[in-house]
ZAMARGU-4260 file (C-alpha; in steps of 0.2 Angstrom, whole numbers, plus 5000, padded with zeros to 4 digits):
<rodrens>
0) 4912/4768/4919 | 4902/4758/4906 | 4906/4767/4890 | 4915/4783/4885 | 4911/4783/4866
5) 4895/4794/4868 | 4904/4806/4880 | 4917/4811/4867 | 4902/4817/4856 | 4894/4825/4871
10) 4909/4835/4876 | 4908/4844/4859 | 4890/4849/4862 | 4889/4868/4861 | 4870/4872/4864
15) 4860/4872/4881 | 4842/4866/4881 | 4829/4863/4894 | 4829/4846/4902 | 4816/4834/4896
20) 4812/4820/4907 | 4799/4807/4905 | 4803/4792/4917 | 4794/4779/4926 | 4793/4779/4945
25) 4808/4770/4953 | 4810/4771/4972 | 4828/4772/4978 | 4836/4774/4995 | 4854/4777/5000
30) 4866/4783/5014 | 4883/4790/5008 | 4896/4797/5020 | 4911/4806/5012 | 4912/4794/4997
35) 4917/4799/4979 | 4903/4805/4968 | 4908/4791/4956 | 4905/4777/4969 | 4888/4785/4974
40) 4883/4785/4955 | 4888/4767/4953 | 4879/4762/4969 | 4863/4770/4962 | 4866/4761/4945
45) 4867/4744/4954 | 4849/4748/4962 | 4841/4752/4946 | 4839/4747/4928 | 4848/4763/4922
50) 4865/4764/4915 | 4876/4779/4919 | 4889/4787/4907 | 4902/4799/4913 | 4921/4802/4913
55) 4931/4797/4928 | 4944/4811/4928 | 4930/4824/4931 | 4925/4817/4947 | 4941/4814/4957
60) 4938/4828/4970 | 4919/4827/4971 | 4913/4819/4988 | 4895/4815/4993 | 4888/4817/5011
65) 4869/4813/5011 | 4855/4801/5014 | 4838/4798/5005 | 4824/4786/5006 | 4811/4780/4993
70) 4815/4794/4979 | 4813/4793/4961 | 4829/4793/4950 | 4827/4811/4945 | 4824/4817/4963
75) 4840/4807/4968 | 4850/4815/4955 | 4844/4832/4959 | 4850/4831/4977 | 4866/4822/4974
80) 4872/4834/4960 | 4865/4850/4968 | 4881/4856/4975 | 4892/4849/4961 | 4896/4856/4944
85) 4887/4842/4935 | 4870/4841/4926 | 4862/4825/4920 | 4851/4819/4905 | 4840/4804/4906
90) 4836/4795/4890 | 4821/4784/4895 | 4819/4774/4879 | 4835/4764/4882 | 4837/4768/4901
95) 4853/4778/4899 | 4858/4793/4910 | 4872/4804/4905 | 4882/4815/4918 | 4891/4830/4910
100) 4900/4844/4918 | 4894/4862/4917 | 4882/4860/4902 | 4865/4855/4899 | 4860/4842/4886
105) 4845/4844/4875 | 4837/4832/4862 | 4828/4846/4852 | 4832/4864/4848 | 4822/4878/4857
110) 4809/4888/4847 | 4816/4903/4838 | 4834/4897/4839 | 4838/4902/4821 | 4830/4919/4822
115) 4846/4928/4826 | 4858/4917/4815 | 4861/4932/4803 | 4875/4938/4815 | 4892/4936/4808
120) 4901/4920/4813 | 4912/4923/4828 | 4901/4937/4835 | 4899/4934/4854 | 4880/4938/4852
125) 4876/4924/4840 | 4860/4915/4845 | 4856/4927/4859 | 4838/4925/4866 | 4829/4932/4880
130) 4829/4915/4889 | 4845/4907/4884 | 4864/4912/4883 | 4873/4912/4867 | 4880/4896/4860
135) 4899/4893/4860 | 4910/4892/4845 | 4928/4890/4846 | 4943/4880/4839 | 4961/4878/4842
140) 4966/4891/4829 | 4960/4905/4841 | 4974/4901/4853 | 4989/4913/4853 | 5007/4908/4855
145) 5006/4911/4873 | 5008/4896/4885 | 4993/4885/4883 | 4982/4880/4898 | 4968/4868/4898
150) 4951/4876/4895 | 4942/4880/4911 | 4923/4878/4913 | 4915/4890/4925 | 4899/4887/4934
155) 4884/4875/4931 | 4871/4879/4919 | 4854/4882/4927 | 4839/4880/4915 | 4829/4892/4926
160) 4842/4906/4926 | 4850/4907/4909 | 4859/4924/4906 | 4869/4933/4893 | 4883/4937/4905
165) 4890/4929/4921 | 4902/4935/4934 | 4919/4927/4935 | 4928/4931/4952 | 4945/4925/4958
170) 4963/4928/4963 | 4979/4930/4954 | 4993/4921/4962 | 5012/4920/4958 | 5014/4901/4956
175) 5032/4901/4962 | 5030/4912/4978 | 5012/4910/4982 | 5010/4929/4983 | 4995/4938/4976
180) 4998/4948/4960 | 4991/4965/4962 | 4988/4977/4947 | 4987/4963/4935 | 4977/4968/4919
185) 4964/4955/4914 | 4956/4959/4897 | 4944/4950/4886 | 4952/4946/4869 | 4944/4956/4855
190) 4933/4966/4867 | 4934/4982/4877 | 4931/4973/4894 | 4945/4973/4907 | 4948/4973/4925
195) 4963/4976/4936 | 4967/4965/4952 | 4967/4974/4968 | 4981/4974/4981 | 4977/4956/4986
200) 4976/4950/4969 | 4957/4949/4969 | 4947/4952/4953 | 4929/4951/4947 | 4923/4953/4929
205) 4907/4951/4919 | 4910/4939/4904 | 4898/4934/4890 | 4891/4916/4893 | 4900/4903/4883
210) 4918/4904/4877 | 4930/4918/4881 | 4949/4921/4880 | 4956/4931/4894 | 4973/4940/4891
215) 4983/4942/4907 | 4998/4954/4908 | 5008/4963/4921 | 5026/4968/4924 | 5036/4953/4930
220) 5023/4941/4925 | 5024/4930/4909 | 5010/4935/4896 | 4996/4922/4897 | 4980/4918/4888
225) 4967/4908/4897 | 4951/4900/4889 | 4936/4900/4900 | 4918/4894/4896 | 4905/4903/4906
230) 4890/4892/4911 | 4886/4902/4927 | 4894/4913/4940 | 4910/4905/4947 | 4928/4907/4953
235) 4945/4905/4945 | 4962/4905/4953 | 4975/4911/4941 | 4992/4903/4944 | 5004/4914/4935
240) 5022/4912/4930 | 5036/4925/4932 | 5043/4933/4916 | 5060/4939/4913 | 5061/4958/4908
245) 5077/4967/4907 | 5079/4983/4918 | 5061/4984/4923 | 5066/4986/4941 | 5065/5005/4939
250) 5047/5004/4934 | 5037/5013/4947 | 5020/5005/4943 | 5018/4986/4940 | 5006/4990/4926
255) 5010/5005/4916 | 4992/5006/4909 | 4985/5008/4927 | 4990/5027/4928 | 4977/5030/4913
260) 4964/5017/4918 | 4961/5020/4936 | 4951/5034/4944 | 4965/5038/4957 | 4974/5054/4956
265) 4991/5056/4964 | 4994/5038/4967 | 5010/5029/4964 | 5017/5011/4966 | 5035/5006/4969
270) 5041/4989/4969 | 5055/4985/4981 | 5066/4980/4966 | 5064/4998/4960 | 5079/5003/4971
275) 5090/4990/4965 | 5098/5000/4950 | 5097/5017/4958 | 5113/5024/4966 | 5109/5029/4984
280) 5119/5033/4999 | 5131/5019/5004 | 5123/5007/4992 | 5107/5004/5002 | 5091/4999/4993
285) 5078/5011/4999 | 5060/5013/4993 | 5057/5029/5003 | 5072/5037/4994 | 5065/5031/4978
290) 5048/5039/4983 | 5057/5056/4985 | 5062/5055/4966 | 5043/5055/4962 | 5034/5072/4959
295) 5026/5079/4975 | 5037/5070/4988 | 5052/5078/4996 | 5060/5080/5013 | 5066/5095/5022
300) 5084/5091/5019 | 5098/5078/5016 | 5097/5067/5031 | 5081/5074/5037 | 5069/5061/5045
305) 5051/5061/5037 | 5044/5065/5020 | 5034/5080/5015 | 5020/5076/5003 | 5012/5090/4993
310) 5017/5103/5005 | 5011/5094/5021 | 5020/5091/5037 | 5029/5074/5040 | 5016/5070/5053
315) 5002/5071/5040 | 5008/5055/5032 | 5000/5038/5037 | 5014/5025/5035 | 5008/5007/5036
320) 5018/4991/5037 | 5006/4976/5033 | 4991/4986/5040 | 5000/4992/5056 | 5006/5010/5058
325) 5025/5013/5059 | 5029/5030/5066 | 5047/5032/5061 | 5051/5021/5046 | 5069/5027/5045
330) 5086/5024/5053 | 5100/5036/5057 | 5092/5053/5054 | 5083/5048/5039 | 5099/5042/5029
335) 5093/5024/5029 | 5075/5016/5029 | 5070/5005/5043 | 5063/4992/5031 | 5072/4977/5025
340) 5073/4978/5006 | 5073/4959/5004 | 5057/4956/5014 | 5048/4972/5007 | 5037/4969/4992
345) 5032/4986/4988 | 5022/5002/4993 | 5006/5010/4987 | 5007/5029/4989 | 4991/5039/4989
350) 4995/5058/4989 | 4978/5063/4980 | 4963/5052/4980 | 4964/5043/4996 | 4955/5026/4997
355) 4939/5026/5008 | 4946/5014/5021 | 4961/5026/5026 | 4960/5041/5037 | 4968/5050/5051
360) 4980/5060/5041 | 4979/5075/5029 | 4992/5072/5016 | 4996/5054/5011 | 4996/5036/5014
365) 5011/5025/5012 | 5004/5007/5012 | 5020/4996/5013 | 5018/4977/5010 | 5030/4963/5014
370) 5032/4947/5003 | 5024/4931/5006 | 5037/4917/5007 | 5041/4904/4995 | 5029/4889/4998
375) 5039/4877/4987 | 5057/4878/4992 | 5070/4887/5003 | 5075/4904/4996 | 5085/4918/5002
380) 5093/4935/4998 | 5106/4946/5006 | 5118/4960/5004 | 5134/4966/5012 | 5139/4984/5011
385) 5151/4996/5019 | 5139/5001/5033 | 5125/4988/5034 | 5122/4969/5031 | 5105/4963/5026
390) 5097/4945/5025 | 5081/4937/5022 | 5075/4919/5022 | 5059/4911/5014 | 5055/4895/5023
395) 5041/4883/5017 | 5031/4877/5031 | 5018/4867/5022 | 5021/4864/5004 | 5010/4875/4993
400) 5001/4882/5008 | 5011/4891/5021 | 5028/4899/5023 | 5039/4909/5035 | 5049/4925/5030
405) 5063/4930/5042 | 5073/4946/5039 | 5086/4955/5048 | 5098/4969/5045 | 5110/4980/5055
410) 5124/4993/5055 | 5142/4987/5060 | 5152/5003/5058 | 5152/5020/5066 | 5165/5028/5053
415) 5150/5037/5044 | 5148/5050/5058 | 5167/5052/5059 | 5167/5057/5041 | 5154/5071/5043
420) 5161/5088/5041 | 5158/5093/5059 | 5173/5091/5071 | 5162/5090/5086 | 5155/5073/5079
425) 5171/5065/5077 | 5170/5055/5093 | 5152/5050/5090 | 5144/5033/5086 | 5128/5026/5079
430) 5121/5009/5077 | 5104/5002/5072 | 5095/4985/5068 | 5078/4979/5062 | 5070/4962/5061
435) 5054/4956/5054 | 5045/4939/5054 | 5030/4935/5043 | 5019/4920/5042 | 5007/4916/5028
440) 4995/4902/5027 | 4983/4898/5013 | 4970/4888/5023 | 4959/4884/5007 | 4953/4893/4991
445) 4942/4904/5002 | 4953/4908/5017 | 4970/4915/5020 | 4979/4922/5035 | 4995/4932/5037
450) 5004/4938/5053 | 5019/4950/5054 | 5030/4955/5068 | 5043/4969/5067 | 5055/4978/5078
455) 5068/4991/5075 | 5080/5001/5086 | 5092/5015/5084 | 5105/5021/5097 | 5117/5035/5094
460) 5128/5047/5103 | 5132/5064/5096 | 5141/5071/5111 | 5151/5062/5124 | 5138/5063/5138
465) 5121/5058/5130 | 5115/5042/5122 | 5099/5044/5112 | 5089/5029/5107 | 5072/5026/5098
470) 5063/5010/5093 | 5047/5004/5083 | 5038/4989/5087 | 5022/4982/5078 | 5012/4966/5076
475) 4998/4963/5063 | 4986/4949/5060 | 4975/4948/5044 | 4962/4936/5039 | 4957/4937/5021
480) 4941/4927/5016 | 4929/4925/5001 | 4911/4925/5006 | 4902/4919/4991 | 4905/4923/4973
485) 4904/4942/4974 | 4911/4947/4992 | 4928/4946/4999 | 4933/4952/5017 | 4948/4956/5027
490) 4949/4957/5046 | 4964/4966/5053 | 4971/4967/5070 | 4986/4978/5073 | 4997/4985/5087
495) 5011/4998/5085 | 5023/5006/5098 | 5035/5020/5096 | 5047/5027/5109 | 5063/5036/5112
500) 5074/5039/5127 | 5089/5049/5132 | 5102/5043/5145 | 5113/5057/5151 | 5129/5054/5160
505) 5137/5071/5164 | 5152/5076/5174 | 5141/5085/5187 | 5128/5076/5198 | 5115/5079/5184
510) 5113/5061/5177 | 5096/5056/5171 | 5085/5044/5161 | 5071/5052/5150 | 5058/5042/5140
515) 5043/5044/5129 | 5031/5032/5120 | 5015/5031/5110 | 5005/5015/5108 | 4990/5011/5097
520) 4979/4996/5094 | 4968/4995/5079 | 4954/4983/5073 | 4947/4984/5055 | 4934/4974/5046
525) 4932/4978/5028 | 4922/4971/5014 | 4923/4972/4995 | 4907/4967/4985 | 4904/4966/4967
530) 4886/4973/4967 | 4884/4971/4948 | 4895/4974/4932 | 4895/4993/4935 | 4896/4994/4954
535) 4910/4988/4966 | 4907/4992/4985 | 4920/4994/4998 | 4914/4996/5016 | 4918/4992/5034
540) 4923/4999/5051 | 4938/5003/5060 | 4942/5007/5078 | 4958/5013/5087 | 4964/5015/5105
545) 4979/5026/5109 | 4989/5027/5124 | 5003/5040/5126 | 5016/5042/5139 | 5020/5061/5136
550) 5037/5059/5145 | 5046/5056/5161 | 5063/5060/5168 | 5071/5051/5182 | 5088/5053/5191
555) 5101/5040/5186 | 5110/5035/5202 | 5109/5040/5220 | 5120/5055/5218 | 5110/5063/5204
560) 5102/5079/5209 | 5088/5078/5195 | 5070/5078/5202 | 5058/5065/5195 | 5045/5072/5183
565) 5031/5062/5175 | 5018/5069/5164 | 5000/5061/5165 | 4996/5048/5153 | 4985/5052/5138
570) 4973/5040/5130 | 4959/5041/5117 | 4949/5031/5105 | 4946/5034/5086 | 4934/5026/5075
575) 4927/5026/5057 | 4913/5019/5047 | 4916/5020/5028 | 4907/5016/5012 | 4914/5018/4994
580) 4907/5013/4977 | 4917/5011/4961 | 4904/5015/4948 | 4907/5012/4930 | 4895/5023/4920
585) 4901/5017/4904 | 4918/5011/4896 | 4924/5029/4896 | 4918/5037/4912 | 4922/5029/4929
590) 4918/5036/4947 | 4925/5031/4963 | 4913/5039/4977 | 4915/5037/4995 | 4910/5044/5012
595) 4919/5041/5029 | 4913/5046/5046 | 4927/5049/5058 | 4925/5050/5077 | 4938/5054/5091
600) 4936/5055/5110 | 4950/5060/5122 | 4948/5050/5138 | 4953/5052/5156 | 4960/5050/5168
605) 4969/5066/5167 | 4967/5085/5170 | 4964/5099/5158 | 4964/5118/5160 | 4950/5130/5155
610) 4956/5147/5149 | 4947/5163/5147 | 4938/5163/5131 | 4944/5175/5118 | 4961/5177/5125
615) 4978/5169/5123 | 4981/5153/5132 | 4994/5157/5146 | 4996/5157/5164 | 4987/5173/5167
620) 4971/5167/5157 | 4970/5150/5165 | 4953/5149/5175 | 4952/5132/5182 | 4959/5114/5181
625) 4946/5100/5178 | 4950/5082/5183 | 4943/5068/5174 | 4941/5050/5180 | 4947/5034/5171
630) 4939/5032/5153 | 4928/5048/5156 | 4926/5058/5140 | 4936/5074/5140 | 4932/5080/5122
635) 4925/5073/5106 | 4928/5078/5088 | 4923/5071/5072 | 4913/5073/5056 | 4911/5066/5038
640) 4925/5064/5026 | 4921/5064/5007 | 4931/5053/4994 | 4927/5058/4976 | 4937/5054/4960
645) 4933/5052/4942 | 4941/5047/4926 | 4936/5050/4908 | 4945/5040/4894 | 4947/5050/4878
650) 4956/5035/4871 | 4962/5019/4878 | 4979/5027/4882 | 4973/5045/4886 | 4963/5050/4901
655) 4958/5065/4912 | 4955/5063/4931 | 4949/5074/4945 | 4947/5071/4963 | 4942/5079/4980
660) 4943/5073/4998 | 4944/5080/5015 | 4951/5073/5031 | 4952/5074/5050 | 4969/5072/5059
665) 4968/5069/5078 | 4987/5067/5081 | 5000/5081/5081 | 5019/5081/5082 | 5027/5093/5094
670) 5043/5100/5088 | 5051/5118/5087 | 5065/5112/5076 | 5067/5117/5058 | 5068/5099/5053
675) 5060/5083/5061 | 5070/5073/5073 | 5068/5056/5080 | 5064/5063/5097 | 5049/5073/5092
680) 5034/5069/5102 | 5016/5065/5097 | 5001/5074/5105 | 4983/5069/5105 | 4970/5081/5102
685) 4961/5086/5118 | 4951/5100/5127 | 4963/5114/5121 | 4971/5107/5105 | 4959/5104/5091
690) 4962/5092/5077 | 4969/5097/5060 | 4957/5097/5046 | 4960/5099/5027 | 4954/5096/5010
695) 4962/5093/4993 | 4956/5095/4975 | 4966/5088/4960 | 4965/5088/4941 | 4977/5078/4930
700) 4980/5072/4912 | 4988/5055/4909 | 4994/5049/4892 | 5004/5033/4887 | 5013/5029/4871
705) 5019/5014/4861 | 5010/5001/4871 | 5013/5009/4887 | 5032/5010/4884 | 5031/5029/4887
710) 5021/5038/4900 | 5017/5056/4903 | 5006/5064/4917 | 5003/5082/4922 | 4993/5085/4938
715) 4989/5100/4948 | 4982/5101/4966 | 4976/5113/4979 | 4976/5109/4997 | 4968/5119/5012
720) 4972/5116/5030 | 4965/5122/5047 | 4972/5120/5064 | 4990/5116/5059 | 5002/5118/5073
725) 5017/5130/5075 | 5025/5136/5091 | 5029/5152/5100 | 5047/5157/5099 | 5057/5148/5112
730) 5043/5136/5116 | 5046/5123/5130 | 5038/5108/5123 | 5044/5092/5132 | 5039/5088/5149
735) 5027/5103/5149 | 5011/5099/5158 | 5002/5113/5149 | 5009/5112/5132 | 4994/5121/5125
740) 5001/5137/5131 | 5016/5135/5119 | 5005/5130/5104 | 4999/5141/5090 | 4985/5134/5078
745) 4982/5142/5061 | 4978/5140/5043 | 4988/5132/5029 | 4987/5130/5010 | 4998/5121/4997
750) 4996/5121/4979 | 5007/5115/4964 | 5009/5106/4947 | 5017/5089/4945 | 5025/5082/4929
755) 5031/5065/4926 | 5039/5058/4910 | 5044/5039/4911 | 5051/5026/4899 | 5047/5009/4906
760) 5056/4997/4894 | 5071/4996/4883 | 5090/4997/4886 | 5088/5015/4892 | 5074/5018/4904
765) 5070/5028/4919 | 5060/5044/4923 | 5060/5063/4924 | 5049/5072/4937 | 5047/5090/4940
770) 5036/5098/4954 | 5032/5116/4956 | 5024/5118/4973 | 5021/5131/4987 | 5017/5127/5006
775) 5011/5142/5016 | 5005/5145/5034 | 4996/5159/5042 | 4994/5163/5061 | 4984/5178/5064
780) 4976/5185/5080 | 4972/5201/5088 | 4985/5197/5101 | 5003/5199/5096 | 5010/5183/5105
785) 4998/5173/5094 | 5002/5182/5078 | 5017/5178/5066 | 5023/5189/5051 | 5009/5201/5055
790) 4996/5188/5051 | 5001/5186/5033 | 5004/5169/5024 | 5023/5164/5025 | 5033/5149/5018
795) 5033/5133/5029 | 5049/5125/5034 | 5047/5113/5020 | 5042/5125/5006 | 5052/5121/4990
800) 5045/5128/4975 | 5056/5119/4962 | 5060/5100/4963 | 5068/5090/4949 | 5073/5072/4949
805) 5080/5062/4935 | 5083/5043/4936 | 5091/5033/4922 | 5097/5016/4919 | 5107/5010/4903
810) 5110/4992/4900 | 5127/4990/4891 | 5126/4971/4891 | 5115/4958/4899 | 5127/4958/4914
815) 5132/4977/4915 | 5122/4992/4917 | 5125/5010/4922 | 5113/5021/4932 | 5112/5039/4937
820) 5102/5049/4949 | 5101/5068/4949 | 5091/5079/4961 | 5089/5098/4961 | 5078/5107/4974
825) 5075/5125/4979 | 5083/5129/4996 | 5071/5128/5011 | 5066/5144/5020 | 5076/5150/5035
830) 5075/5165/5047 | 5090/5176/5047 | 5096/5189/5060 | 5096/5206/5051 | 5103/5217/5065
835) 5107/5221/5083 | 5101/5233/5095 | 5105/5238/5113 | 5093/5240/5127 | 5096/5242/5146
840) 5115/5240/5142 | 5112/5223/5134 | 5114/5218/5116 | 5099/5209/5107 | 5098/5202/5089
845) 5084/5207/5078 | 5077/5194/5066 | 5069/5194/5050 | 5051/5189/5047 | 5048/5170/5049
850) 5056/5161/5035 | 5059/5176/5025 | 5076/5170/5017 | 5082/5153/5010 | 5097/5143/5012
855) 5107/5139/4995 | 5099/5128/4983 | 5102/5109/4984 | 5108/5098/4970 | 5117/5081/4969
860) 5122/5068/4956 | 5125/5050/4960 | 5132/5037/4948 | 5132/5018/4949 | 5138/5003/4940
865) 5128/4987/4941 | 5137/4970/4938 | 5126/4954/4938 | 5134/4937/4940 | 5133/4925/4926
870) 5116/4919/4921 | 5119/4900/4923 | 5103/4892/4928 | 5111/4878/4939 | 5122/4888/4952
875) 5121/4889/4971 | 5117/4908/4971 | 5115/4922/4959 | 5125/4938/4963 | 5123/4956/4960
880) 5137/4969/4963 | 5133/4988/4964 | 5148/5001/4963 | 5141/5018/4967 | 5147/5035/4971
885) 5135/5047/4980 | 5137/5065/4977 | 5149/5064/4963 | 5151/5082/4961 | 5156/5084/4979
890) 5142/5098/4982 | 5143/5105/4999 | 5124/5105/5001 | 5119/5114/5018 | 5109/5104/5030
895) 5106/5119/5041 | 5111/5137/5043 | 5115/5143/5061 | 5122/5159/5068 | 5135/5163/5081
900) 5141/5179/5088 | 5160/5182/5088 | 5168/5198/5094 | 5151/5207/5093 | 5148/5201/5075
905) 5134/5189/5070 | 5141/5176/5058 | 5131/5163/5048 | 5138/5145/5047 | 5131/5130/5038
910) 5132/5112/5042 | 5132/5098/5029 | 5129/5079/5029 | 5139/5073/5014 | 5150/5087/5008
915) 5162/5075/4998 | 5159/5061/4986 | 5155/5045/4995 | 5160/5029/4986 | 5153/5012/4991
920) 5153/4994/4985 | 5138/4982/4989 | 5137/4964/4986 | 5120/4956/4984 | 5116/4937/4983
925) 5101/4927/4980 | 5097/4909/4980
</rodrens>
């Protein structure tokens, strides 16, 4: 470099002008292959009479790959600087050329420059003109006390395309873990403009040209201000530091303002740390149990597998783990989750407005995400409890680029079954384990890949002669890519498998092995494009292939008298096209509009029966059996799905939202049990079983107080459903070739009001949720065998009108805190015997209408003491001990009610899961 004196003056230039070049012809040739820009400029300088002025440190990463022949100096500079962020200015009188980053240098003011100078100093619109951006005014005094970062210059000024606003796109990343930071609020200081990062940390925001201050905030992230100067559209990677916040682990949403600002209704977010300070059974962290403490989410009973969301069945929830479906995310009858809490980052729950990319279920989406590993150093976390042990390791592979997460957990005691209040279970046993591996690699600023493999298995015996087992297996591969300044893409490939088996070893010659499985493979390609400052498009395609083994039974051993039965395999394809637009009409009114077209085709090979139209499906009305060849289409279903939601901001912390959506569901669970069990089977829609359809409308008010420390929401919903499944009394569902003869399809409706009050910060924090809801079914027909309760609406098995949850944490000192969890629910419906009668010298029991009565109400109180290790910085590992008591009051909550006949009398009995207080101590460590 010849001189830097003039550059120090040029770096303070704050105006942009049109380039004035008046130079003599100079023919220059060159051939450069991957050489630094600085070296190329010096080579050109040696071939001419011109002297170059630039700063070395601004050209360290710039490379040149080009050749040219007999060009003038301006033409050479045009092509050599075209793909860089540099502009140039030629001063012909003394043969000097100035290379400056981002800006353009002028030697005279443009016409009319001072016409708008009456604006107040500091106004971002000073000097605005139709053909030029506003000038930049700033000094060090505008910086706050937040950590300072270098001023970032975005884009390269183009004299032919000067604008008043430019688009800043980028990604927010945790500088320690390398993970994207979702739900980060990025605001323009002293302005109303803001944007929230998506689930992958991506953002895009319109900024005035010139100088801007971005204020960046999120839970768990240190508050940051970044100074950017906008010369053109461009990208910015926000590397953010973690922030220490006491007891924020119980905050359900990473950014409390999100509940007011987004257009989503019925959406919740749970960080995995949210379960850290909540006393749960046997000290296990469990985000699915935390979810049940939120309004609108419950289960059929303590220890019941599956969740019921806004009055929907458990099979109406789409549960995803890193984009792949997990059919049974729970261990041991729903008491434990089948997810390692130390590898799980969090979950996004959609129970109202469902994103346009999701479909195939009527009630909700649980989008569970695992952590990206630490790309800087080896890290780990684990726990040891009375029943389970967990561990997770984060292993850097390529520093600052890739990492591996490995997690495993398992049960090592069977005493829990022996402690249940049921003598017949005293000799039972149970075990489970799950493992996960995730690889994450950042190829460059525009490309990132993630791969996840997961497996879980349960084995339990509740009698001396039967061993039950079930397992989940999944794999997913995701490629995230930036395509230009405004578009990001994600390509996802996933495979999931769920199966169960029963091994029976009896005293007679009846030993057998029974199994069932469902497998699906999905490909999804989705795009997100910032169309302009008001419209953000989400669009793409998805395709699934299902393969179902409906069940088989085989004799176990040569002496078994059991005959082999194998039900024909089922297969189908499901696809969707989707398009959504997040449309910001103005600062107050925001719309999220979308349409999704869903398609389903049941495929051969296989056989299907035709039944006499207008009559019940049974053996007497069967007309013919149709055979289908391999991949032949048996039946197709499908149609459009609407996605609509809107938000209106009365004030920055008070909004009203409304939404409407409808969905198709092509899968069903077959179970005639009152509660869901791990051995329920999934059935594809076919010629005789139609898909479930439904719609939901929601309306809610959302209010935050005291800088989002307090949060209130009130939301109501109504849901209508068609073709929901129930079963005839005494239905034989498993290993039934014609299961449609046991199925009833009818109407359903659910409605309710949800209230949530939350305190996000302070020594005392937590939330109170209350839900009033009803879930009703109707099965009506002119034929009595297809009619239930005279064709009137009746409560579903999971209808619980009142549901109250209270979660609290109180920090006593920096190391000690108390936590409590209280739950109250209306007892679920049950059908009682109401009398007996005698017919043909035989006694029969007369039952009430379906679900006419209820079991006793459920309530439970849990308490916990959390003890953190000392806060010394330099130590091998940091520890955390949780001492908890589950069911402190010893409430004998009924799990189910059943009836027996003794001495001619019908007696009601109840079974309970945890009828006594259950203490536990769990030791957690982290390094």
